[in-house]
N, C-alpha and C positions, 0 to 999 in steps of 0.2 A: 128785818128785810128792808132793803133799799131799792127803790125803783130807779132804773137807769134810763136817761133820755139824752139824746143828742140830735141837733138839727142837721148833722152831717150824714144822717141815715134817714130813711123814709119814716114818716109818721105811721103809727099803728093804724091799720084800716079796720079795726074792730075794737072790742072792749078788752084790750090787753096792753102791756107795756113792752118796750123794745127789749128789756132785760131786767132781771132781778138779781141782786147780789145778796147772798145770805152766807154768813160765816166767811170762809175763804173760797167760796164758789160763786160763779156767775153763770146764770142760765139765760141764754138768749131766746127770744121768740124766733120762729122761722123767718128768715129774710128771703125776699124775692127780689127780682131785678128791677125794682123801682129806682129811678134816678131821683135822689133827694132834692136836687135843684129844680126839677120840673114836676115831680110827683107822678110821673108816668113811666110806663115800661117802654123804653125806646129800642132796646136791643132785641134782635129777632133770631139770633143763632144761639145754640147751647153754649158755645165758647164765650160770646159776649155777655150773655145773661149770667154765666158762672162768674165772670170777672166782676160784674156789678154786685152780685150777691156777696162775693168775698170782700169787696171794698166796703159794702154796707156792714158786714159782720165785724170787720176790722175797726170801723169807726165806733160801733156800739161797744166793743170790748175796750177800746182805748178810753172811751168816756168812763168806763167802769174801773179803769186802772189796771187793765190787763192787755193781752194781745193774742193774736192767732197762735203764736209760739207757745202759749200757756193752755191751749185747747187740750182737754182731757178726752172728750167724746164729741163726735158730730153725728147728726142724723140727717141724711140727704134723701130728698125726694125727687125723682125724675119722672117727667111725663112719659118719656119713652126710654126703655132700657137700651135701645139701640144707640142712644147718646152717651152710654157709659164711658167708652174710651175717650171721647172728646171732653166730657166732663172731667174725668180723671186727670187729663193733661193739664187743664187749668187749675183744678183743685190742688194738685201736687205742687204747684208754684207757690201757693199761699200757705198750705198746711205742711210745712217742711218738717215739723216735729212728729208727723205721722201719728195723730191721736187715734184712739179706738174709733170705729165708724160702723154705722149701718147705712145701707143704701138700698132704697126700695122704689119700685115703680108706683106711681099714683095716677089713677085714672084722670083726674083733673086737679089742677092747682089754682090758687087764687089768681085772678086777673088773667087766667089762661096762660101762665108762664110755663117755661120748660123745666125749671129747677127751683127748689127751695131747700135751704140748709139752716139747721139750728145747731148751737154749740153749747157745751158745758165747758167752762174754763176755770182755771185757778186764778184767784186774784193775786196781784203782784205783792 
C-alpha cells in the first residue's frame, strides 16, 4: 500500500491519509470543502462547496497518478437531500465518466459542511 499526499488538497483533520493506492486502485478519504490554501471552509452554498470538494478530489487523484475520469465508484454525503439537484449539477461537470455512486443524507458532516465525497478510482 502507498499513502498518497498532496499539499494541493486539505491536510487530513484526523488520523487518516488523503488516499491509499493498492494494486491498481486508489481509495480516497472523504473530501470536504476546505480550501487547501487557507485550511478553512470558505464556501457557503452547496454548489460552491461541491466545486471545492471536486477540485480537492482531483488533486488527490492526480497525485496518485489518476484522475476523476478513472473513478469507478463514489460515495456522496449530503447534509440536506433537498440539495440533491444542485449537487448533481456540479458533480456532473466533474464526473463525466459517470461512475457507480451512492448518495445519502448525513445528519452532520465534519466542520458542519454541506457535502462530502469519497472516490475509488483506477490507477493510470
